C-alpha positions as CSV (number, residue, x, y, z in Angstrom):
1,X,70.7,-7.2,129.0
2,X,73.7,-9.4,129.1
3,X,73.6,-13.3,129.1
4,X,76.2,-15.5,129.5
5,X,77.5,-17.8,127.4
6,X,75.6,-21.2,126.8
7,X,72.4,-19.4,128.2
8,X,69.3,-19.9,126.7
9,X,68.1,-16.2,125.2
10,X,64.9,-15.3,125.1
11,X,63.3,-15.3,121.6
12,X,61.5,-12.1,121.8
13,X,60.6,-12.8,117.6
14,X,58.5,-15.2,118.9
15,X,56.6,-13.4,121.2
16,X,53.4,-12.6,119.3
17,X,51.9,-9.3,120.9
18,X,49.9,-8.2,117.8
19,X,46.4,-9.3,117.9
20,X,42.3,-8.3,117.7
21,X,39.1,-8.6,120.0
22,X,36.1,-8.4,118.5
23,X,32.3,-8.5,120.3
24,X,28.9,-7.7,119.7
25,X,27.0,-6.5,122.9
26,X,24.3,-5.5,123.8
27,X,24.1,-3.9,127.2
28,X,21.9,-3.7,130.0
29,X,22.1,0.2,131.0
30,X,25.1,2.7,130.9
31,X,25.5,2.9,134.6
32,X,27.2,-0.4,135.1
33,X,31.2,-0.6,136.0
34,X,34.0,-3.1,135.2
35,X,32.3,-6.0,132.9
36,X,33.7,-7.8,129.9
37,X,32.2,-8.5,126.9
38,X,35.5,-10.7,126.0
39,X,39.2,-10.8,128.2
40,X,42.1,-12.6,126.6
41,X,44.0,-14.4,129.9
42,X,47.2,-16.0,131.0
43,X,48.1,-16.2,134.6
44,X,46.7,-12.3,135.7
45,X,47.6,-10.9,132.7
46,X,45.5,-9.7,130.6
47,X,44.2,-8.2,128.0
48,X,39.6,-7.9,127.9
49,X,36.5,-5.3,126.3
50,X,35.8,-3.3,129.3
51,X,32.9,-1.4,130.0
52,X,32.7,1.2,133.0
53,X,35.5,0.5,134.8
54,X,37.7,3.3,134.8
55,X,35.2,6.0,133.4
56,X,31.8,5.8,134.2
57,X,29.3,4.1,130.8
58,X,32.9,4.7,128.6
59,X,34.5,1.3,126.7
60,X,38.4,0.6,127.5
61,X,40.5,-1.5,127.5
62,X,41.3,-3.8,130.6
63,X,44.4,-5.0,131.9
64,X,46.2,-6.2,135.0
65,X,46.9,-3.5,137.2
66,X,46.2,-0.9,134.0
67,X,49.6,-2.2,132.6
68,X,48.2,-1.0,129.0
69,X,45.3,0.6,129.7
70,X,44.1,4.3,128.7
71,X,45.3,6.7,131.7
72,X,42.2,9.8,130.5
73,X,39.7,8.6,129.2
74,X,37.6,11.2,130.1
75,X,37.5,12.3,126.7
76,X,36.4,9.4,125.0
77,X,32.4,9.5,124.1
78,X,30.1,8.4,126.6
79,X,28.0,4.9,125.2
80,X,24.1,6.2,125.1
81,X,22.8,3.0,123.2
82,X,20.2,1.5,124.6
83,X,19.3,-2.2,125.5
84,X,18.0,-3.1,122.3
85,X,21.4,-1.6,120.4
86,X,23.9,-3.9,119.0
87,X,27.4,-2.1,119.4
88,X,30.4,-4.3,117.9
89,X,33.2,-3.4,119.9
90,X,36.7,-3.7,118.6
91,X,40.1,-3.8,120.1
92,X,43.0,-3.6,117.8
93,X,47.1,-4.3,118.9
94,X,49.0,-3.2,117.0
95,X,53.5,-2.7,118.0
96,X,53.0,-0.5,120.9
97,X,49.7,0.6,119.8
98,X,46.4,0.1,121.2
99,X,43.5,1.0,118.7
100,X,39.4,1.0,120.0
101,X,36.7,1.0,117.5
102,X,32.7,1.0,118.2
103,X,30.6,0.0,115.6
104,X,34.1,0.5,112.6
105,X,34.4,3.7,113.7
106,X,37.5,5.2,115.9
107,X,36.4,5.6,119.9
108,X,40.7,6.1,121.1
109,X,43.8,5.1,120.3
110,X,46.7,5.6,122.3
111,X,50.8,4.1,123.5
112,X,51.2,1.0,125.5
113,X,53.9,-1.7,125.8
114,X,51.8,-4.9,124.4
115,X,52.2,-8.1,125.9
116,X,51.8,-11.8,123.9
117,X,48.7,-13.6,125.3
118,X,48.3,-16.0,122.0
119,X,50.9,-18.3,122.3
120,X,50.7,-19.6,126.0
121,X,49.2,-23.0,126.6
122,X,47.7,-21.4,129.2
123,X,45.4,-18.7,127.8
124,X,41.6,-18.0,128.4
125,X,38.8,-16.7,127.7
126,X,36.7,-14.8,130.2
127,X,33.1,-13.4,129.6
128,X,30.9,-10.7,131.9
129,X,34.0,-10.5,134.8
130,X,36.7,-8.7,133.7
131,X,39.2,-11.5,134.8
132,X,39.5,-14.2,136.2
133,X,39.8,-14.6,139.7
134,X,37.9,-10.7,139.8
135,X,35.9,-12.5,142.5
136,X,32.5,-11.3,142.8
137,X,34.0,-8.1,140.9
138,X,30.8,-6.6,138.5
139,X,29.5,-8.4,135.7
140,X,28.8,-7.4,132.4
141,X,25.0,-7.1,132.4
142,X,23.7,-7.3,128.8
143,X,24.0,-9.8,126.2
144,X,26.8,-10.9,123.7
145,X,25.8,-11.9,119.9
146,X,29.1,-12.6,119.3
147,X,32.8,-12.6,120.1
148,X,36.0,-13.3,118.6
149,X,39.8,-12.6,119.2
150,X,42.0,-12.8,116.3
151,X,45.9,-13.5,115.6
152,X,46.7,-10.1,114.2
153,X,45.3,-6.6,114.1
154,X,42.9,-6.2,111.6
155,X,42.4,-3.1,110.2
156,X,39.5,-0.9,110.5
157,X,37.8,-1.7,106.9
158,X,38.6,-5.4,107.7
159,X,36.3,-5.0,111.3
160,X,33.8,-2.4,109.4
161,X,33.5,-6.3,107.2
162,X,32.8,-8.5,110.3
163,X,28.6,-9.4,110.4
164,X,27.8,-11.6,113.8
165,X,27.3,-14.7,113.7
166,X,28.0,-14.9,109.8
167,X,31.7,-16.5,109.0
168,X,35.0,-14.5,107.4
169,X,36.9,-14.8,105.0
170,X,39.6,-13.2,107.9
171,X,40.2,-16.7,110.1
172,X,39.8,-16.1,113.7
173,X,42.2,-17.4,116.0
174,X,39.3,-18.2,118.0
175,X,35.4,-17.6,118.0
176,X,32.1,-18.0,120.5
177,X,28.8,-17.2,118.8
178,X,25.2,-17.3,119.3
179,X,23.1,-15.1,121.9
180,X,24.6,-15.1,125.4
181,X,22.7,-13.4,128.5
182,X,24.8,-12.2,130.9
183,X,22.9,-11.3,134.0
184,X,24.3,-10.2,137.0
185,X,24.8,-13.2,139.1
186,X,24.6,-15.6,137.1
187,X,25.0,-17.0,133.6
188,X,25.5,-20.9,132.0
189,X,27.0,-22.0,129.1
190,X,27.2,-24.7,126.9
191,X,28.7,-25.0,123.5
192,X,26.9,-25.3,120.3
193,X,29.1,-26.3,117.5
194,X,33.5,-28.1,117.7
195,X,35.2,-24.9,116.3
196,X,34.2,-22.9,119.3
197,X,31.2,-21.7,119.4
198,X,28.8,-21.2,122.1
199,X,25.9,-20.2,123.8
200,X,24.5,-19.3,127.2
201,X,21.0,-19.9,128.8
202,X,20.0,-17.8,131.7
203,X,20.9,-20.6,135.1
204,X,22.3,-20.8,138.1
205,X,25.9,-20.5,139.0
206,X,29.0,-17.5,139.5
207,X,29.1,-14.1,138.3
208,X,31.5,-14.6,135.3
209,X,32.7,-17.3,133.8
210,X,36.3,-18.9,132.3
211,X,37.5,-21.4,128.8
212,X,40.5,-22.5,128.6
213,X,41.8,-22.1,124.5
214,X,42.4,-25.7,124.0
215,X,43.6,-24.3,120.4
216,X,42.4,-22.2,117.7
217,X,39.2,-23.8,116.3
218,X,38.7,-26.3,118.8
219,X,35.9,-26.3,121.2
220,X,37.3,-25.0,124.7
221,X,36.8,-26.5,128.1
222,X,34.5,-24.6,130.1
223,X,35.5,-24.1,133.8
224,X,33.5,-21.8,135.9
225,X,35.4,-20.1,138.5
């Protein structure tokens, strides 16, 4: 692609496609479909830790129109954890590779054209619904103990060293902590620390929640959708 003289040429080096999403979650059941344990979003574009949307009982990297989602997932292990078992799910976006880890072990890996969702000023996170704007879609049923976004691709060893609700030498881009109860149709979240940590309590409200990321370690502005 060529650009006319004097035109502003896009600076591809400024794009940051590498990132890692990490969430510790207890699923109320393994028959639910389409809820998210953590989603980063800009406009209609999003990446998220989604459960059971394409293949029942299986984790996947959710994305807008499945643009960065694995096509065939039937070979991936079906989730069998009970409602009291805390699971660490991580998705690493490195170059053109997307890799999922469950409790630090490789879950699946495949190639996709990743995109930059971190440098935009208007990015946000969503919990429950797989993305803001999903309307009355299925929300996550269960609880989230901790959720983090890292602005680089973590290694499997680094992921295994992370512990829920404990600070790590690996500094996150954004971090939310404490136990959240995600009910089928409502959730409320209140901030508890200026570095972006939040907790939730069951209460009347919408089926999902989004927060604008104003800056790393800044308390996000909360908006219910």
